[in-house]
N, C-alpha and C positions, 0 to 999 in steps of 0.2 A: 557435546553440549553446545547449543547455539544461543546467541543473545536473544533470539526471538522465540525460543521454545516455551510453549504453554503461556503465551501472551495474547492479549487482545489488542488488535492494531486498528488505528484510524488513519486512512490515507487521504491526503488532499493533494492532488496533482495539479499541474499547471498546463494550460492549453498550449503555450509556446515552449514549454520545457518537457518534462516527463509526465505523461498522463497517468491518472490513477490506475486504470486497468493494467498498464505495463508494470507498475510497481507491485500490484496485487499478484500478477503472474510470477514475479521473482520470488515472492514469499510462499508460493505453493510448495516448495521443497522443504519448508520448515514446518514445525507443528503450531505455528502462529494461527490465530483465528482473526480474519479480517472482518470487523463488525461494521465498518463503513468505508466506502471508497467513492471518491468523486473527483471530477476534473473541473476546475474553475478557471475563469479568465480574470487575472489580476491586472487592471489597467490603472 
Protein backbone atom coordinates (compact mmCIF):
# COMPACT_ATOMS: atom_id res chain seq x y z
CA UNK A 1 0.00 0.00 0.00
CA UNK A 2 1.41 3.34 -1.07
CA UNK A 3 0.67 6.84 0.14
CA UNK A 4 -0.44 7.72 -3.42
CA UNK A 5 -2.71 4.72 -4.11
CA UNK A 6 -6.08 5.76 -5.56
CA UNK A 7 -5.36 9.50 -5.20
CA UNK A 8 -5.77 12.39 -7.61
CA UNK A 9 -2.56 14.43 -7.86
CA UNK A 10 -1.84 18.02 -8.94
CA UNK A 11 1.82 18.67 -9.82
CA UNK A 12 3.39 22.13 -10.04
CA UNK A 13 7.04 21.87 -10.99
CA UNK A 14 9.75 24.54 -11.04
CA UNK A 15 11.73 25.48 -14.15
CA UNK A 16 15.02 25.72 -12.22
CA UNK A 17 14.21 22.78 -9.94
CA UNK A 18 12.28 19.63 -10.73
CA UNK A 19 9.95 19.98 -13.74
CA UNK A 20 6.37 18.69 -13.61
CA UNK A 21 6.78 15.93 -16.23
CA UNK A 22 9.70 14.44 -14.24
CA UNK A 23 7.54 14.18 -11.11
CA UNK A 24 4.68 12.78 -13.19
CA UNK A 25 6.97 10.07 -14.55
CA UNK A 26 7.91 9.06 -10.98
CA UNK A 27 4.25 8.61 -10.05
CA UNK A 28 3.50 6.25 -12.96
CA UNK A 29 4.52 3.25 -10.84
CA UNK A 30 1.70 4.03 -8.36
CA UNK A 31 -2.05 3.93 -8.92
CA UNK A 32 -2.28 7.72 -8.52
CA UNK A 33 -4.09 9.71 -11.21
CA UNK A 34 -2.30 12.91 -12.26
CA UNK A 35 -5.10 15.36 -13.10
CA UNK A 36 -2.87 18.40 -13.72
CA UNK A 37 0.85 18.78 -14.35
CA UNK A 38 2.66 22.03 -15.11
CA UNK A 39 6.11 23.57 -14.93
CA UNK A 40 6.20 27.21 -13.83
CA UNK A 41 8.88 29.86 -13.44
CA UNK A 42 8.83 31.41 -9.97
CA UNK A 43 10.80 34.66 -10.01
